C-alpha positions in Angstrom: 0.2 -0.1 0.5 1.0 3.4 -1.1 2.2 5.9 1.8 -0.4 8.5 2.7 0.3 12.3 2.9 -2.8 14.6 4.0 -1.8 17.7 2.8 -3.8 20.6 5.2 -4.4 23.9 3.1 -5.4 27.3 4.1 -8.7 28.7 2.8 -6.7 31.7 1.3 -5.3 29.4 -0.9 -9.0 27.9 -2.2 -8.7 29.0 -5.8 -4.8 28.1 -5.9 -5.0 24.3 -5.3 -3.3 23.2 -8.3 -0.5 24.8 -7.3 0.0 24.7 -3.7 -0.1 21.0 -4.5 2.8 21.0 -6.8 4.7 22.1 -3.8 3.5 18.8 -2.5 4.6 16.4 -5.8 7.9 18.0 -6.0 9.0 16.4 -2.3 6.1 13.6 -2.4 5.8 11.7 -5.9 1.8 10.8 -6.5 3.2 7.4 -8.1 4.0 6.3 -4.8 2.5 8.7 -2.2 -1.4 8.8 -1.6 -1.9 12.7 -1.1 -5.3 13.9 -0.1 -5.9 17.3 1.0 -8.3 19.1 3.3 -9.4 22.9 4.0 -8.3 24.6 7.1 -11.0 27.2 7.6 -9.7 29.1 10.9 -6.4 27.6 12.8 -7.4 26.2 16.2 -4.9 28.3 18.4 -3.5 25.1 19.7 -2.9 22.6 17.2 -3.8 24.3 14.1 -5.9 21.9 12.6 -9.6 21.7 14.2 -8.8 19.3 17.4 -11.7 16.7 15.5 -9.8 16.8 12.8 -6.5 16.2 14.5 -8.0 12.6 16.4 -9.6 11.7 13.2 -5.9 11.8 11.4 -4.2 9.9 15.1 -6.8 7.1 14.4 -6.0 6.2 11.1 -2.8 4.5 11.0 -1.9 5.3 6.8 -1.2 8.5 7.1 2.4 8.7 7.4 2.4 13.1 6.9 0.9 16.0 7.5 2.1 18.7 5.7 0.4 21.8 6.5 0.5 24.8 3.6 1.0 27.9 6.3 3.8 28.4 8.3 2.9 27.3 12.1 3.9 28.1 15.3 6.4 26.4 17.5 2.9 25.4 19.5 1.7 23.6 16.6 4.2 21.8 16.0 4.4 20.4 19.5 0.7 19.9 20.6 -0.1 18.2 17.2 3.5 15.9 18.3 2.4 15.0 21.0 -1.2 14.1 20.0 -0.1 12.7 16.3 3.4 11.3 16.8 3.9 11.7 13.1 5.8 13.6 10.5 5.0 17.2 11.0 5.7 19.5 8.3 4.9 23.1 7.7 5.4 25.5 3.9 8.3 26.8 5.0 10.1 23.5 5.5 8.4 21.9 2.5 9.8 24.7 0.3 13.5 23.8 1.9 13.2 20.7 1.1 12.3 21.0 -2.1 15.3 24.1 -2.3 17.5 20.9 -1.0 16.6 18.7 -4.2 18.4 21.6 -6.3 20.8 23.1 -4.5 23.9 22.7 -6.6 26.3 25.0 -5.6 27.7 25.4 -2.3 26.4 28.8 -1.5 22.8 27.6 -2.4 23.7 24.9 0.2 24.8 27.1 2.9 21.4 29.4 2.5 19.0 26.7 2.8 20.9 25.5 6.2 20.2 28.9 7.5 16.8 29.0 6.5 16.0 25.7 8.0 17.7 27.0 11.5 16.4 30.3 11.7 13.4 28.5 11.4 13.9 26.3 13.8 15.4 27.7 16.5 11.9 29.4 18.3 10.6 25.3 18.0 13.8 24.7 19.7 13.1 27.1 22.4 9.5 26.0 23.0 10.5 22.7 23.3 13.3 23.1 25.9 10.3 24.9 27.8 8.4 22.2 27.4 10.6 19.7 28.5 11.8 21.5 31.6 7.8 21.4 32.6 8.3 17.6 32.1 5.9 17.6 29.2 7.4 16.4 26.1 9.7 13.3 25.3 11.3 12.3 22.6 11.3 15.7 20.0 14.0 16.6 18.6 16.4 15.1 21.0 16.6 13.3 24.7 15.2 15.5 26.9 15.8 19.0 28.5 19.6 18.7 28.5 19.1 17.1 24.6 17.3 20.1 23.5 19.4 22.7 25.2 22.5 21.6 23.3 20.6 21.1 20.3 19.8 25.0 20.5 23.7 25.7 21.2 24.8 23.8 18.6 22.3 25.0 16.5 23.5 29.3 17.3 26.8 28.2 16.7 26.3 26.1 13.3 24.3 29.2 12.4 26.9 32.3 12.6 29.8 29.5 11.1 27.0 29.5 7.9 26.5 33.5 7.8 30.7 34.3 8.1 31.4 31.6 5.1 28.1 33.2 3.0 29.5 36.8 3.6 33.5 35.2 2.1 31.0 33.7 -0.7 28.9 37.1 -0.9 32.6 38.7 -1.1 33.4 36.9 -4.2 30.5 37.6 -6.4 30.5 40.9 -5.3 34.4 41.5 -6.2 33.5 39.4 -9.9 30.6 41.8 -10.4 32.4 44.3 -10.1 35.2 43.1 -12.6 32.4 43.2 -15.4 30.9 46.5 -14.3 34.4 47.8 -15.1 34.7 46.4 -18.5 31.1 48.5 -18.9 28.6 45.9 -19.7 24.9 46.5 -18.6 23.8 43.7 -16.3 20.0 42.7 -16.8 18.6 40.0 -13.7 15.7 37.7 -15.0 13.2 37.5 -12.5 9.6 36.2 -12.1 7.7 33.5 -10.0 8.8 29.8 -10.6 7.8 27.6 -13.8 6.8 30.8 -15.2 10.0 30.4 -17.3 13.1 32.1 -17.0 15.5 29.5 -17.1 13.6 29.2 -20.2 14.5 32.5 -21.3 17.5 32.7 -20.0 18.9 29.6 -22.4 17.0 31.2 -25.8 19.2 34.4 -25.1 22.2 33.1 -24.3 22.2 29.9 -26.4 23.1 27.7 -23.2 21.1 24.7 -22.3 20.7 25.2 -18.2 18.5 22.8 -17.0 14.5 23.5 -17.0 11.4 22.0 -16.1 8.1 21.9 -14.3 9.0 21.0 -11.0 9.3 24.4 -9.1 13.0 26.3 -7.9 15.5 24.1 -10.3 17.5 27.9 -10.5 18.7 28.4 -6.8 22.0 30.2 -7.2 22.7 33.1 -10.1 24.0 32.4 -13.5 25.6 35.3 -15.3 26.0 35.2 -19.1 27.0 37.6 -21.7 24.6 38.2 -24.8 25.1 40.5 -28.0 22.7 41.7 -29.8 23.3 44.3 -32.8 26.8 44.8 -30.9 26.1 45.7 -28.2 26.9 43.3 -24.6 25.3 42.6 -22.0 25.6 40.0 -19.0 22.1 38.8 -18.7 21.7 36.9 -14.8 18.7 33.7 -14.2 17.4 34.6 -10.6 15.3 32.6 -8.2 11.8 31.9 -8.7 9.1 33.6 -6.2 6.3 31.7 -5.2 3.1 33.1 -3.5 3.7 34.1 0.3 7.4 33.4 -0.3 8.4 33.3 3.5 10.0 36.0 5.0 13.3 33.7 6.5 13.9 32.8 2.3 14.0 36.4 1.3 16.7 37.2 3.8 18.6 33.8 3.5 18.9 34.3 -0.2 19.5 37.9 0.0 23.2 37.7 -1.5 21.6 35.9 -4.3 18.6 38.5 -5.2 21.4 41.4 -4.1 22.5 40.2 -8.2 18.8 42.1 -9.1 19.6 44.9 -6.6 22.5 46.3 -8.8 21.3 45.6 -12.2 20.8 48.2 -14.8 17.5 46.8 -16.1 15.1 43.9 -14.7 12.9 41.5 -17.3 10.1 40.5 -14.7 8.9 36.6 -16.8 4.9 36.8 -16.8 3.3 33.3 -17.6 0.2 34.6 -19.6 -1.4 31.2 -19.1 -2.5 32.0 -15.6 -6.0 34.2 -14.7 -5.9 37.6 -14.2 -6.3 37.3 -10.4 -3.0 35.5 -10.3 -1.2 37.7 -12.5 -2.2 40.5 -10.4 -0.8 39.2 -6.9 2.5 37.5 -8.6 3.4 41.1 -9.9 2.0 43.1 -6.6 4.0 40.2 -4.6 7.1 40.7 -6.6 7.1 44.6 -6.1 6.6 43.8 -2.7 9.9 41.7 -2.7 11.8 44.5 -4.5 10.6 46.8 -2.0 12.2 44.5 0.7 15.4 44.0 -0.6 15.4 47.5 -2.1 15.2 47.6 -5.8 13.5 51.1 -6.4 13.8 53.2 -9.5 15.2 50.3 -12.0 13.5 49.6 -15.0 11.3 46.7 -15.6 10.1 44.9 -18.5 7.3 42.6 -18.5 8.3 39.1 -20.6 4.3 38.4 -21.3 5.8 33.9 -21.9 4.0 30.9 -23.0 2.0 33.1 -25.5 1.3 30.0 -27.6 -0.6 29.1 -25.4 -3.1 31.0 -25.8 -5.2 33.4 -28.6 -4.1 36.7 -29.6 -7.0 38.1 -27.7 -6.0 36.8 -24.5 -3.2 38.4 -25.1 -4.4 41.9 -25.9 -6.8 41.4 -22.6 -4.1 40.8 -20.5 -2.0 43.6 -21.7 -4.8 46.0 -21.1 -5.0 44.7 -18.1 -1.7 45.2 -16.7 -1.5 48.8 -18.2 -5.4 49.9 -16.6 -5.3 48.0 -13.5 -1.3 47.8 -12.2 -0.2 51.1 -14.1 2.2 49.0 -16.3 3.5 51.0 -19.2 1.9 49.1 -22.8 5.7 49.6 -24.3 7.0 48.0 -21.8 5.2 44.8 -21.8 6.3 42.3 -24.9 4.0 39.2 -25.5 6.9 36.4 -26.4 7.4 32.4 -26.3 10.5 31.6 -24.5 10.0 28.1 -25.9 8.8 28.7 -29.1 11.4 31.8 -29.6 8.2 34.5 -30.3 8.6 37.9 -30.3 11.9 37.2 -28.3 14.0 39.9 -31.2 10.8 42.3 -29.8 12.0 42.2 -26.6 15.3 42.6 -27.2 14.7 45.7 -29.4 12.8 47.3 -26.3 15.2 46.1 -23.9 17.8 47.4 -25.7 16.6 50.8 -26.0 15.6 51.3 -22.3 19.1 51.2 -22.0 20.0 53.6 -24.7 21.3 51.1 -27.4 18.9 52.3 -30.2 19.9 51.2 -33.4 21.3 54.1 -36.0 
């Protein structure tokens, strides 16, 4: 019998079930696991999941893992574990598991570990409190002293990781300055995961970086030169965004996202096959991330990708929507298909015109 994974989805994600479950399936292959889900309308203060549902899950021996697509508080973890004695994963931990699958570079591995430790630290502190009261055993370690040792080791490990990330950050900064000395503008490709960022990067640079339907295939920035009409620029592919990206992820990956801060121009790749509400939410979320990491006043070209999947009328509607409701200039919205190579020259003409490389 296949192992069962039960997913608790907050009602705020009711319109995004496929997107949320795609994160789960990135780790738990539906061929090997039976994945079922239910909605949580109002989180329970103690267990997040309504207590009657918790008791129902406790009585189901076929359920091995419970995934909650929200950021749990330490008390939620501990109270659920005390009742269920099953694997409990929240949205943050699930995202970090997916990241770990694609962490090819040392920097990405360190960033993931740092985010994981930052997320676990409050949980360990809460576990220490419960252990001192004699109310928790066998969770994250062996009793009160096991928890405290775990906490001390985690703090020391975080300090070492920060030092190593800072060293790697300095190396990247030196490389970036060397490129800047050559006078080449830097262009960052950003956007939600699975929007087609790396496909566009490959199309423009003639490279073959890994792409796929699974989220977060790119975790470390990739830089390559691009020459068009005799002018050279540096193109950078960056980590993908997701809905309600946890702040710990943004903080841990700041060294990677820093490439966007120092760019001369940004290409925001949008999946045109998505709904208007999704496009609005993604653009607003991306703007929020920009504000958080300190991106201000940069020209942004919106590459409306995957137009091979929709008709011309739909393309026009989306462009009108982005212009009218989101205040984006029409000339900064370029419909393309990175996969099919449609309108790529139009995108390049727009980019080079903004950079001042107008063809004589």
